[in-house]
C-alpha positions, -999 to +999 in steps of 0.1 A: -306+317-071-270+301-071-254+299-038-224+321-034-191+301-032-173+304+000-139+321-001-129+312+032-096+294+031-097+257+044-071+243+064-064+206+059-033+204+083-038+177+109-043+189+144-014+184+171-020+155+194-022+163+230-007+144+259-042+134+269-045+111+237-019+087+249-044+059+255-061+065+222-028+064+204-020+029+220-055+016+212-054+026+176-021+009+172-032-022+191-007-019+218-035-014+243-040-053+241-008-056+258-012-061+296+007-033+315+014-040+351+028-016+374+045+019+371+077+005+354+057-012+327+037+021+321+068+041+322+084+019+295+053+023+271+052+061+278+090+066+271+097+039+243+065+031+226+042+062+225+067+087+210+074+069+179+037+060+175+028+097+177+056+105+152+043+079+127+008+093+131+018+128+125+037+118+095+011+097+082-014+126+087+007+150+069+012+127+039-025+122+036-034+159+040-008+167+013-022+142-011-057+153-007-048+188-011-031+180-044-060+160-055-084+190-048-061+213-065-063+192-097-101+191-093-101+153-087-120+155-055-141+178-033-132+179+005-169+183+015-181+152-004-153+132+010-163+140+046-198+125+037-184+094+019-187+065+044-167+041+021-138+067+018-137+073+056-136+036+063-106+031+040-090+060+056-094+046+091-084+011+079-055+024+062-043+046+092-045+017+115-023-003+093+001+027+086+007+032+123+017-004+127+044-003+101+076+017+097+083+003+061+083+031+037+070+010+008+040-003+027+032+033+039+035+047+004+011+018-009-014+028+019-012+066+010-019+056-027-048+036-016-064+064+003-058+089-027-073+064-052-103+060-029-107+097-031-110+097-069-141+093-089-152+056-095-130+039-070-131+002-065-160-014-046-159-008-009-155-044-002-125-045-025-110-014-009-109-032+025-097-063+010-068-046-006-058-026+025-057-061+043-035-074+015-010-045+023-012-053+060-008-091+058+015-094+028+053-083+028+068-057+005+083-086-015+049-100-022+039-067-038+072-063-057+069-098-072+033-091-080+043-058-098+068-077-119+048-108-127+018-089-139+037-073-166+075-083-166+085-063-199+067-031-185+084-036-152+118-038-167+111-007-189+097+012-156+127+004-137+154+009-164+166-025-165+174-048-194+152-078-196+168-111-190+178-126-224+164-161-231+181-179-262+159-210-263+144-220-229+143-203-194+125-203-163+104-177-143+131-182-117+158-168-141+136-138-150+128-130-114+163-131-102+172-109-132+149-083-118+158-089-081+194-102-079+193-097-041+169-127-040+196-149-052+197-183-031+161-174-017+142-198-038+122-211-010+112-175-001+102-166-036+081-198-040+063-189-006+055-155-019+042-167-052+022-193-035+007-167-011-002-144-039-017-175-059-038-185-028-053-149-026-062-151-062-037-123-073-015-146-097-026-174-118-013-210-112+021-217-127+053-237-121+083-214-109+107-240-125+091-250-157+113-243-188+095-221-215+105-200-244+116-164-238+083-149-250+064-172-224+084-160-196+074-125-202+037-132-203+015-118-175+008-141-146-016-116-130-052-121-125-079-093-128-079-089-090-041-088-090-042-059-114-069-040-095-048-044-062-017-031-080-037-002-095-052+006-062-019+009-043-001+027-071+001+065-071-025+081-092-012+093-126-024+125-142-017+143-175+000+176-166 
């Protein structure tokens, strides 16, 4: 006999944090490693550090709860199954710790997307999920932006409603990158460091930033398979409505 489906409404809204959770809040954020000596120091952390941490946590939990509700409404996941999925829970915990440590909106969006993609059927291997969360934690938003561009430059210009840089005969990746991100003008050392970091992590192929090449060559993908998987994991899931 088939089991009767429960009609009880499930509530995925995060619980409110009590004042007794202060030490746990600090520990999760890594602040507990900072030595606190005397009442003045404790008062400082209670007044200055703890409130914004609580706010970040509450906002993060709301974002995740809303995203998971949307996935379940689209029949892309089942809450009961997620609660028994250790790989998913590990990713949520790892992403939550990282999200609490940053106020950067782009990074938090990438972490939220990672959690949602981990909840979908056939997510990346558990080890890759943890690696990708680590990448978000240790890389800057400019690393991620440059990787998105260099994986598929023409698609990037189209998505961002920008005209690709026109190369008459020869040009460099530097010219293409500055066409995409003019705010990086004069930041060659920074760009090269970001590219080097991405190459070291196996997310970009090896190439010379200043080498002259034809226009078609400039718009070839420089991303590796791992780089594409990483970007897919931190990009919001797409569905056909």
